[in-house]
MARDO-498668 format. One record per residue (C-alpha): x, y, z; residue number from 0. Coordinates in Angstrom, 3 decimals. Layout:
N
X | Y | Z | NUM
...
This chain:
373
109.220 | 91.224 | 126.706 | 0
109.838 | 89.025 | 123.704 | 1
108.561 | 89.545 | 120.215 | 2
106.668 | 86.287 | 119.854 | 3
104.795 | 86.532 | 123.155 | 4
104.094 | 90.264 | 123.176 | 5
104.276 | 91.612 | 119.654 | 6
102.412 | 88.706 | 118.100 | 7
98.956 | 87.672 | 119.143 | 8
98.823 | 83.990 | 119.917 | 9
97.833 | 81.916 | 116.931 | 10
95.079 | 80.358 | 118.997 | 11
93.577 | 83.716 | 119.888 | 12
93.578 | 85.062 | 116.354 | 13
92.395 | 81.706 | 114.974 | 14
89.297 | 82.111 | 117.128 | 15
88.735 | 85.477 | 115.476 | 16
89.224 | 84.017 | 112.014 | 17
86.872 | 81.069 | 112.387 | 18
84.336 | 80.123 | 111.234 | 19
84.688 | 83.045 | 108.838 | 20
87.681 | 85.296 | 108.119 | 21
88.108 | 88.295 | 110.364 | 22
87.282 | 91.451 | 108.459 | 23
88.451 | 94.913 | 109.402 | 24
87.318 | 98.139 | 107.879 | 25
90.504 | 99.345 | 106.235 | 26
90.890 | 102.826 | 104.889 | 27
89.956 | 103.195 | 101.208 | 28
93.596 | 103.454 | 100.085 | 29
94.410 | 99.879 | 101.282 | 30
94.101 | 97.161 | 98.638 | 31
94.683 | 93.464 | 99.150 | 32
97.310 | 92.379 | 96.582 | 33
98.422 | 88.840 | 97.544 | 34
96.848 | 86.284 | 99.893 | 35
97.633 | 82.817 | 101.283 | 36
100.996 | 83.580 | 102.830 | 37
102.356 | 81.817 | 105.993 | 38
103.190 | 84.493 | 108.571 | 39
104.580 | 87.178 | 106.214 | 40
107.224 | 89.300 | 107.849 | 41
109.951 | 91.554 | 106.390 | 42
109.844 | 92.342 | 102.668 | 43
112.082 | 94.148 | 100.189 | 44
112.093 | 94.855 | 96.456 | 45
115.083 | 93.302 | 94.695 | 46
117.253 | 94.609 | 91.882 | 47
114.923 | 92.792 | 89.463 | 48
111.970 | 94.937 | 90.614 | 49
110.197 | 91.996 | 92.275 | 50
109.069 | 91.796 | 95.865 | 51
110.810 | 89.280 | 98.181 | 52
108.846 | 88.319 | 101.308 | 53
110.046 | 86.452 | 104.406 | 54
107.466 | 83.946 | 105.641 | 55
107.761 | 82.732 | 109.243 | 56
106.207 | 79.364 | 108.441 | 57
104.090 | 77.071 | 110.605 | 58
106.610 | 75.834 | 113.204 | 59
107.178 | 72.133 | 113.832 | 60
107.224 | 69.368 | 116.439 | 61
110.947 | 68.859 | 117.127 | 62
111.850 | 69.414 | 120.771 | 63
115.315 | 70.063 | 122.230 | 64
114.181 | 69.915 | 125.850 | 65
116.979 | 68.322 | 127.902 | 66
119.719 | 69.092 | 125.407 | 67
120.140 | 72.859 | 125.895 | 68
118.809 | 75.809 | 127.841 | 69
115.163 | 76.374 | 127.096 | 70
113.051 | 79.522 | 127.163 | 71
111.145 | 79.570 | 130.445 | 72
107.345 | 79.329 | 130.612 | 73
104.760 | 80.366 | 129.893 | 74
106.348 | 81.202 | 126.549 | 75
108.678 | 78.205 | 126.373 | 76
109.488 | 75.577 | 125.581 | 77
109.504 | 75.862 | 121.773 | 78
109.253 | 73.160 | 119.145 | 79
110.766 | 73.585 | 115.716 | 80
110.545 | 72.489 | 112.104 | 81
111.649 | 73.535 | 108.645 | 82
108.587 | 75.274 | 107.335 | 83
109.786 | 78.841 | 106.872 | 84
110.391 | 80.163 | 103.362 | 85
110.939 | 83.171 | 101.086 | 86
108.473 | 84.087 | 98.328 | 87
108.978 | 86.322 | 95.302 | 88
106.052 | 88.327 | 93.904 | 89
106.032 | 89.815 | 90.414 | 90
104.282 | 92.985 | 89.249 | 91
101.129 | 91.014 | 88.497 | 92
100.911 | 89.680 | 92.036 | 93
102.010 | 86.151 | 91.122 | 94
103.806 | 84.484 | 94.033 | 95
106.643 | 81.975 | 93.646 | 96
108.424 | 80.254 | 96.539 | 97
112.122 | 80.703 | 95.757 | 98
113.707 | 79.208 | 98.863 | 99
112.243 | 76.899 | 101.523 | 100
113.155 | 74.649 | 104.417 | 101
114.312 | 77.400 | 106.761 | 102
113.899 | 76.882 | 110.519 | 103
110.475 | 77.791 | 111.902 | 104
109.461 | 77.604 | 115.549 | 105
106.317 | 77.742 | 117.623 | 106
106.234 | 78.569 | 121.278 | 107
103.991 | 77.194 | 124.005 | 108
101.489 | 79.945 | 123.383 | 109
101.197 | 79.182 | 119.660 | 110
103.223 | 82.091 | 118.322 | 111
105.334 | 81.510 | 115.207 | 112
108.694 | 82.791 | 113.999 | 113
111.157 | 81.904 | 111.266 | 114
112.793 | 84.020 | 108.564 | 115
112.142 | 87.499 | 109.885 | 116
113.458 | 89.793 | 107.129 | 117
115.357 | 89.891 | 103.858 | 118
117.820 | 92.337 | 102.331 | 119
120.070 | 92.586 | 99.269 | 120
123.773 | 93.243 | 99.554 | 121
125.866 | 93.528 | 96.399 | 122
123.171 | 91.717 | 94.394 | 123
122.885 | 88.737 | 96.801 | 124
119.743 | 88.034 | 98.851 | 125
120.254 | 87.543 | 102.546 | 126
117.699 | 86.137 | 104.992 | 127
117.558 | 87.090 | 108.690 | 128
116.515 | 84.008 | 110.645 | 129
114.823 | 84.639 | 114.003 | 130
113.238 | 81.260 | 114.736 | 131
116.298 | 79.022 | 114.874 | 132
118.789 | 77.896 | 117.531 | 133
118.659 | 75.063 | 120.021 | 134
116.348 | 77.016 | 122.377 | 135
113.841 | 77.159 | 119.509 | 136
113.993 | 73.439 | 118.722 | 137
116.444 | 73.577 | 115.823 | 138
120.059 | 72.521 | 115.218 | 139
120.759 | 75.508 | 112.976 | 140
121.466 | 78.861 | 114.624 | 141
119.733 | 82.158 | 114.322 | 142
121.710 | 84.175 | 111.848 | 143
122.017 | 85.667 | 108.396 | 144
121.810 | 83.188 | 105.531 | 145
122.843 | 83.887 | 101.951 | 146
120.308 | 82.734 | 99.389 | 147
120.808 | 81.721 | 95.759 | 148
117.589 | 82.969 | 94.168 | 149
118.226 | 80.863 | 91.026 | 150
118.637 | 77.486 | 92.678 | 151
116.876 | 78.088 | 96.001 | 152
119.887 | 76.883 | 97.979 | 153
120.985 | 78.764 | 101.061 | 154
123.802 | 78.628 | 103.613 | 155
124.835 | 80.239 | 106.847 | 156
126.658 | 83.543 | 106.423 | 157
126.781 | 84.890 | 109.980 | 158
126.004 | 82.964 | 113.199 | 159
124.051 | 85.440 | 115.301 | 160
123.108 | 82.914 | 118.017 | 161
126.741 | 82.427 | 118.967 | 162
127.523 | 86.123 | 118.585 | 163
124.874 | 87.435 | 121.002 | 164
125.639 | 84.678 | 123.488 | 165
129.287 | 85.836 | 123.619 | 166
128.472 | 89.580 | 123.398 | 167
125.854 | 89.980 | 126.136 | 168
124.040 | 93.291 | 126.568 | 169
124.374 | 95.320 | 129.706 | 170
120.800 | 94.981 | 130.961 | 171
119.107 | 91.720 | 129.781 | 172
115.647 | 90.910 | 131.130 | 173
116.004 | 87.571 | 133.000 | 174
112.296 | 86.673 | 133.315 | 175
111.889 | 87.050 | 129.558 | 176
115.302 | 85.932 | 128.255 | 177
115.780 | 84.245 | 124.878 | 178
119.158 | 82.436 | 124.634 | 179
119.169 | 82.587 | 120.799 | 180
117.462 | 85.961 | 120.544 | 181
114.422 | 86.889 | 118.446 | 182
115.905 | 88.828 | 115.531 | 183
113.259 | 90.931 | 113.778 | 184
114.543 | 93.348 | 111.080 | 185
117.546 | 94.034 | 108.896 | 186
118.709 | 96.873 | 106.649 | 187
121.603 | 97.249 | 104.207 | 188
123.852 | 100.298 | 104.655 | 189
127.348 | 101.110 | 103.416 | 190
128.046 | 97.557 | 102.253 | 191
126.973 | 96.038 | 105.588 | 192
123.833 | 94.475 | 107.037 | 193
122.434 | 95.805 | 110.317 | 194
120.237 | 93.381 | 112.274 | 195
117.998 | 94.285 | 115.250 | 196
117.461 | 91.865 | 118.148 | 197
114.478 | 93.008 | 120.317 | 198
114.646 | 90.609 | 123.296 | 199
118.196 | 91.478 | 124.367 | 200
118.107 | 94.980 | 122.861 | 201
121.011 | 94.985 | 120.428 | 202
122.014 | 96.011 | 116.899 | 203
124.611 | 93.860 | 115.157 | 204
126.482 | 94.885 | 111.996 | 205
127.465 | 92.092 | 109.602 | 206
130.237 | 92.983 | 107.203 | 207
130.592 | 91.723 | 103.607 | 208
133.009 | 89.009 | 104.796 | 209
130.552 | 87.693 | 107.368 | 210
132.304 | 89.138 | 110.426 | 211
130.119 | 90.734 | 113.059 | 212
130.253 | 93.680 | 115.454 | 213
127.862 | 94.920 | 118.087 | 214
127.260 | 98.507 | 117.098 | 215
124.675 | 99.389 | 119.768 | 216
123.637 | 97.958 | 123.057 | 217
120.181 | 99.503 | 123.183 | 218
119.603 | 98.275 | 126.717 | 219
122.578 | 100.212 | 128.052 | 220
121.061 | 103.645 | 127.278 | 221
117.338 | 102.948 | 126.764 | 222
116.571 | 99.959 | 129.013 | 223
114.180 | 97.185 | 127.859 | 224
112.260 | 99.141 | 125.205 | 225
112.043 | 96.196 | 122.716 | 226
113.596 | 97.675 | 119.562 | 227
112.039 | 96.215 | 116.434 | 228
112.601 | 98.024 | 113.117 | 229
115.492 | 99.840 | 111.546 | 230
115.895 | 101.892 | 108.389 | 231
118.489 | 104.347 | 107.073 | 232
118.283 | 107.762 | 105.430 | 233
120.974 | 110.328 | 104.579 | 234
123.650 | 108.517 | 106.565 | 235
121.617 | 108.071 | 109.736 | 236
119.583 | 105.202 | 111.144 | 237
116.022 | 105.328 | 112.432 | 238
115.150 | 102.722 | 115.108 | 239
111.595 | 102.037 | 116.223 | 240
110.495 | 100.202 | 119.342 | 241
107.521 | 98.142 | 120.442 | 242
107.591 | 99.279 | 124.079 | 243
106.173 | 97.359 | 127.025 | 244
102.719 | 95.924 | 127.576 | 245
99.941 | 96.626 | 128.365 | 246
99.973 | 99.073 | 125.456 | 247
100.162 | 102.739 | 126.390 | 248
99.402 | 104.686 | 123.218 | 249
101.987 | 107.235 | 122.104 | 250
104.703 | 105.842 | 124.402 | 251
106.778 | 104.152 | 121.677 | 252
109.379 | 106.192 | 119.848 | 253
111.651 | 106.572 | 116.883 | 254
115.323 | 107.017 | 117.769 | 255
117.680 | 108.717 | 115.296 | 256
121.070 | 107.039 | 115.452 | 257
124.432 | 108.192 | 114.148 | 258
128.049 | 107.277 | 114.354 | 259
130.020 | 108.852 | 117.239 | 260
130.881 | 112.543 | 117.193 | 261
134.433 | 112.611 | 118.439 | 262
134.089 | 116.315 | 119.257 | 263
131.432 | 115.719 | 121.918 | 264
132.476 | 114.372 | 125.307 | 265
129.958 | 113.203 | 127.916 | 266
130.387 | 113.538 | 131.687 | 267
132.395 | 110.772 | 133.423 | 268
130.437 | 107.575 | 133.654 | 269
128.195 | 108.317 | 130.682 | 270
130.547 | 107.323 | 127.920 | 271
130.262 | 103.895 | 126.341 | 272
133.125 | 101.990 | 124.619 | 273
132.738 | 102.441 | 120.911 | 274
134.315 | 101.952 | 117.502 | 275
133.969 | 103.713 | 114.182 | 276
130.769 | 101.646 | 113.547 | 277
129.154 | 102.300 | 116.932 | 278
125.780 | 103.963 | 116.886 | 279
124.546 | 106.565 | 119.373 | 280
121.227 | 108.292 | 119.934 | 281
121.122 | 111.664 | 118.193 | 282
117.407 | 112.511 | 118.487 | 283
114.275 | 110.867 | 119.860 | 284
110.601 | 111.343 | 119.003 | 285
107.678 | 109.805 | 120.894 | 286
104.039 | 109.761 | 119.921 | 287
103.951 | 106.256 | 118.366 | 288
102.371 | 102.991 | 119.480 | 289
103.808 | 99.452 | 119.047 | 290
106.174 | 100.278 | 116.164 | 291
107.063 | 97.324 | 113.945 | 292
108.070 | 99.002 | 110.670 | 293
109.624 | 102.198 | 109.327 | 294
110.417 | 103.380 | 105.818 | 295
111.097 | 106.667 | 104.043 | 296
108.757 | 107.537 | 101.198 | 297
109.459 | 109.208 | 97.877 | 298
108.411 | 112.455 | 99.564 | 299
111.336 | 112.197 | 101.960 | 300
109.020 | 111.706 | 104.989 | 301
109.257 | 108.854 | 107.456 | 302
106.374 | 106.389 | 107.517 | 303
105.833 | 104.195 | 110.576 | 304
103.919 | 100.941 | 110.900 | 305
102.039 | 100.366 | 114.152 | 306
101.020 | 96.823 | 115.148 | 307
98.066 | 97.971 | 117.228 | 308
97.297 | 101.487 | 118.502 | 309
94.638 | 100.400 | 120.986 | 310
95.335 | 100.613 | 124.698 | 311
95.751 | 97.357 | 126.600 | 312
96.705 | 94.462 | 124.373 | 313
96.973 | 94.008 | 120.593 | 314
93.602 | 94.364 | 118.834 | 315
93.025 | 92.957 | 115.319 | 316
92.078 | 95.832 | 113.000 | 317
93.886 | 98.434 | 115.098 | 318
97.102 | 98.358 | 113.039 | 319
97.926 | 101.398 | 110.940 | 320
100.548 | 103.400 | 109.034 | 321
101.352 | 106.930 | 110.185 | 322
103.526 | 109.630 | 108.693 | 323
105.703 | 112.314 | 110.315 | 324
104.934 | 115.594 | 108.628 | 325
107.594 | 118.232 | 107.985 | 326
106.252 | 120.268 | 110.943 | 327
106.641 | 117.241 | 113.267 | 328
102.962 | 116.328 | 113.487 | 329
102.028 | 112.654 | 113.145 | 330
99.122 | 111.845 | 110.807 | 331
97.325 | 108.618 | 109.785 | 332
98.036 | 107.291 | 106.298 | 333
96.303 | 103.870 | 106.389 | 334
94.120 | 102.295 | 109.033 | 335
92.278 | 99.052 | 109.772 | 336
95.252 | 96.724 | 109.370 | 337
95.220 | 93.369 | 111.124 | 338
98.374 | 92.415 | 113.037 | 339
100.766 | 93.912 | 110.402 | 340
104.425 | 93.050 | 110.781 | 341
106.523 | 94.948 | 108.193 | 342
106.381 | 97.313 | 105.210 | 343
108.452 | 98.653 | 102.323 | 344
108.025 | 101.166 | 99.512 | 345
107.915 | 99.889 | 95.963 | 346
109.413 | 101.397 | 92.780 | 347
105.872 | 102.565 | 91.945 | 348
105.803 | 104.789 | 95.029 | 349
103.184 | 102.681 | 96.781 | 350
103.599 | 101.141 | 100.202 | 351
103.556 | 97.370 | 100.564 | 352
102.596 | 95.932 | 103.969 | 353
102.677 | 92.404 | 105.462 | 354
99.148 | 92.196 | 106.826 | 355
97.833 | 89.333 | 108.992 | 356
101.576 | 88.804 | 109.624 | 357
100.983 | 87.371 | 113.068 | 358
97.938 | 85.303 | 112.017 | 359
97.734 | 81.533 | 111.543 | 360
99.497 | 80.023 | 108.513 | 361
97.737 | 80.686 | 105.216 | 362
95.991 | 83.859 | 106.397 | 363
98.817 | 86.229 | 105.532 | 364
98.426 | 89.040 | 102.999 | 365
100.437 | 91.654 | 101.230 | 366
98.406 | 94.813 | 100.943 | 367
99.254 | 97.780 | 98.725 | 368
98.682 | 101.265 | 100.091 | 369
98.116 | 104.314 | 97.908 | 370
99.870 | 107.295 | 99.478 | 371
97.595 | 110.327 | 99.854 | 372
């Protein structure tokens, strides 16, 4: 399953819910709308300047590459692309400024949008993870990581992920649902590297400070087609969340704890995978989650998880929520009533910031601020 066709409600479906009046959901009392009017807000991070940087997927475009390269098969494909994706910066007063624009944005045959999927800072430089580019998405530029000059708004390709995943194929791709350029979704900085998650193939790619790339985990090889989405790090380990398959079965998604290889442990013949010093392996696994699209550690040291929709069947607007893993292992609700949320991050004030209406039509996107109980 691919992110745009399964994770995201079709723009047409949600538009019907939004018109003629905006869809309202009864959010928990600790959820406060902070910024409105965004175009498909996705990943977000606070920068060294204390301001919030938000990836906006954009509104797609009309450029078609049908006949020039391999297309995504129907009913999802073909895609058409444009240059409507952007990155916004939001100050402490909630004032939004577009700091870089013109990134590739694509829309599939079902109306779902994708573009810049996430942002991260590495050594003071802002990097954008592009998930809506590549020829199969109607654009000449590839999916990849782009470095962004936040003073001038200029940006350039840093790491070509389209080419990399096409030459480093996973063990168990899903042919009926295959995306030639991938659908990159999230990115985290760790140990002077960027780690990007590709859900459609099931792969984690490390991008070094010089732009070179390495596949550090073929998720499909050990987990199958679980649709990994979000990644975060804590105390030297990674935490990977997955969307899982549809129709939604509540509590079937999981958080995988990943670590670098333990050379002292040897698996039985046939169970070992080729690895390097950067390779990641599953250390622990915890189920009990539903449609995971975000994960972040709070000031309390606990892991918070963002769920796109916890209702059985198919994504339901208003069924998104944030949950927290307590020290005793129980999972409790923190914020409820979110509408197709797509990402979250903690701020320097200890509050949680969530991209709400992230899979809604352009202009409907919000950033909501969550008080932590």
